[in-house]
N, C-alpha and C positions, 0 to 999 in steps of 0.2 A: 578852385577846390573841387575834388571829385564829388559827384552826386551820391556816390556809393561808399559807405563805410564797409568794414569787414562784415561778413554774414555768418557769425559763429552760431547763431540760433539755427539757421538752416543747415549748416554743416553738421551740427549735433543731431538734427532730425534725420539727415541723410545717413549718418552712422547708425542711428537707432533702427531705422527701417532696413538698412542693408545688413544689419546683424541678424535679422530674422529671415529676410529673403536673400539667402546667401548666393554670392556670385553674380548678382544682378544689379550692380551699382549703377550702370548706365540707365537701366530701366527705371530704377528708383529716382535718379536725378531727372530724367525726362518727366516722370510723374510729378515730381516736386516743381519742375519748370511749368508744367501745365497749371498747377495750383496757383503759383505766383503770377502767372500770366492772366489769371481770371477765367480760364477755360474749363471745359468739362472733359472727362477722360473715358474712353471706351477700351476695355480690356477684352480681347478676343483670343481664346486659347482653349486647349484641352482641359477637361476636368482634372482637378487635383494639382494644378500648376502653381497655386498660391495667389490667385486673383483676389479672393476674399481677404486673405491675410494681408496682402499689400494695401488694400483699401482701408482696412481697420487700422493697420500700423501707421499709415500716412496720416489719418485723421487724429489718432491719439498722439503721435509725435508732435503735431502742430497744435494740440490743445483744443481741438474742435469737437463740438457735439456731433454724435454719430448715430444714424439710424440705418437699418437694413430693411429693404422691402423685397420680399421674394416674389418675383413676377410669375404668374401662372396663367393658363389660358382662360380661367374663369374669373380672373381679377377684374374688378370694376374701377373706373376712375376715382370714385369716392373712397375706395380702399387705400388709395395713395394720397389724395388731397385732403380727405376728411369729409365730414357730413354734418348737417344740422339735424339734431335730434330733439324731439319735443320733450320738455321738462315739465312734469306734472306739477311740481311745487310752484314754479314761477309762471306756469302757463305760457311759456314762450319756447321758441325753438332756440337751442343753444348749439353753437358750432363746436364740434369736437375735431381738432386738427389731426390730420393723418401723418404718416411717417415722413412726408416730404418737408415738414416744418422742422428742419435741422440744418446745421451748417455743412455737414458732409453726409450725403445720401448714397448708399450703395444700392443701386438698382440691379439686383442679382438676376441673371438670366432674362434680360430685358426682352429678348426676342421670343419668349414664350407667351407674352401677353398679347391681347388683341390689339389691332391698330388703334382702336378707340382709346384704350388705356395707355398705349405708347404715346398718343398725341397729348395726353394730359400733362406729359413732361415738357412739351414744346414751349408753352408760355412760361413755365417755371424756369427753364434753362435760359430763355432769352430775356424775359422781362423781370425775372426774380420776384414774381408774384403769382398768386393763384386766384383766379376769378370764379365766381359762382357762389351759391348759397347766400345771396343777398349782398354781394359786393366783392371787392378785390382785397386780398390780404397779402401784405408784404412778407417775403421769406427772410429768414435771418441773414445777416451779413457776417462773414462771407458765405456764399452758397455754392457748393461744389458737388457735382454729380459724378460718381464713378459707376459706370454701367459695365456689366459683364455679359458675355455670351459664349456658348460653346460651339465652335464651327462645325464639328462633325455630327452633332446631334440635331438633325433636321426634322425629326418627328414632332409634330404638334408645335411648330415654331412659325413665326411670322417675321421674315427678314425686315430689318429697319428700312423705311423709305429714305430716299435721298434727302428730303427735308429734315428728317430726324438725324441722319448721319452728319449733316453739315453743322448741326448744333454742337457736335463734339470737336473740340480743338485738336485732340490727338487720339489716335488709335494705336495701342501697343500690344505686343504679344510677348509674354514672359519667356516661354520656351523651356526646354529641359535644362536642368543645372549641369555644370561641368562635373567631372568625376570627383575632384576634391570637395567641392561644395556639397554634392549629394552624399558623400561619405560622412561629412560633418553633420548633415541633416539626420542621417541614420544613427549617428552616435549621440546626438544632442537631445535636448528636450523637445517636446511637441511644440510646433511653431505657434499654435494658438495659446499655449500656456505662457510662452514668452511675451505675448502681447500684454499680459497683465503687469509685466515688469517695465514696460516703457514709461519713462518719465517725460512729460511734455517739454519740448525744447523751446516752444514759443506759445503764443496765444493768438486769438482772432485779431486783436489790435495790431500785433506785430505783423501778421500776414497782410492786413489792409495797408499798413505803412509800406511793406515790401512791394505790394502791388503799385502803390503810388510811385515809388522810386523806380520800379521796373519800367513803368510807362514813360518816365523821364529820361531813360537811357537814349543816347543820341544815335540816330541812324542817318548816315550821309546820303546825299543825293545819288551818288553812285550805288550805294547799297540798296536804296529803294528801287533804282532802275534794275538791279540784279534780281530782286524779288519779283518785280513786274515781268521780267524776261522769263523767269522760271514759271510763273503762272501762265504766261502766254504759251510756253512750250507744252504745258499739260493740255492746253485747249486744242492744239493741233497735232498732238502726238499720235503716231501710228498705232492702231489697235485700241485706242482709248475711247470709251463711250462719251466722255465729257471731261472737262478739266476743272481746275480750281475756280471757284466763284470769287468775286471781289471780297466776300467775307472770308473765304479761304486764304486769300492773299493777306488780308488783315490779320488772320490768325497766325500765319507764318511770321509776320513781322512781330507780333506780340510775343510769340514763343521764342523768337531769336533774342528779343530784348530781355526776356526773363532769364534765358540761358546765360546771356552776358552778365546780367546782374548777379546771378549765383556764382559766376566766375570771378566776381569782384571788379568788373569793368564798367565804365560809364559810357561805352560806345559799343556798337555792334560790329562784329567782323564777319566777312563772308563765310568763314568756317562755322560760325554760330548758326547761320541760315542753313548751311549744308547738314549740320548735325541734327537739327530739328525737322528738316524737310520731309524725310520719309514718314515720320510719325504724324505730321500734319496732312500729308498728301494722300497716303495710300487708300484711305476710305472715301476719298473724294474723286477717284478716277473712274468709278463705275465699272470696275472689273470683277467684282464679286470675290474671286479667289485672292486671298491675301498674299500668297507667294508670288503670283503673277504681278500683283500690284507693287510689291517690294522690288521686283526686278525692273519694272517700268520706272519706278522712282529713281533707282540707281542709274538707269540709262538717261533719264532726264537730267540728272545732276551732271553726268559726264558730257552731255551735249551743250549745256548752258555755259557760256564763257564767263570766267570770273571778272569782276570789275577791277 
């Protein structure tokens, strides 16, 4: 018996988000794949492309609690994680949680914050907890970070270090809409107004169950060897500063399993790996420029032989 039943909840979520972010079905499906795989998502694009709308629509369609944190150069770690404030009535310090205590966090313009504030996300993204102010506090389950940054606005920005980039399972760029989609956007309602009409297609429990099923998707020995070969290609590729870490290879496998799950299969195909590879790899190649990284990822796929 297949490990996977139909995924109508996730198909409805895909339809809801795609109805707002018109003409970007693959981007939405990759974003949903990242969520089901248990990873975090980095959206890098020009202003006004719909990064914030995508984040909010994805959280609402999946029935997740949502907070937005606007990163600025004077933002402190406590502005994100929370702080203990002295309460005169109880004569005790009372912890007031920050916006990070949510199921879906939009870290907007993350590269505007200082490295110290950026690093406050590291533990949360990896360990799903926040330490400090007298102890460690678990974050809600599931916990999903969607971070955005604008590539052309380098004034007062601090590029994410490699350690931070590696915490993101995928990096996506939405890009300009096609002609028909843009005309429909111009004719239709404001995208943010449409967010209010989204009816959740699932909830946190359904997402956690989907993650369990996605992890159980079968990957053959030949498929694992193919992923390992792809990772090895990135480590010796011409013009690359460095390649996929073991964690990057694990992310590639998890993303391929989640993609297969959303396709309704209980096994991973090489095409699943090839589909998610660019999104998983391009921010891990140390190239800086996204277009050059995308070209390098395509070349690496062409060079690696299929199992």
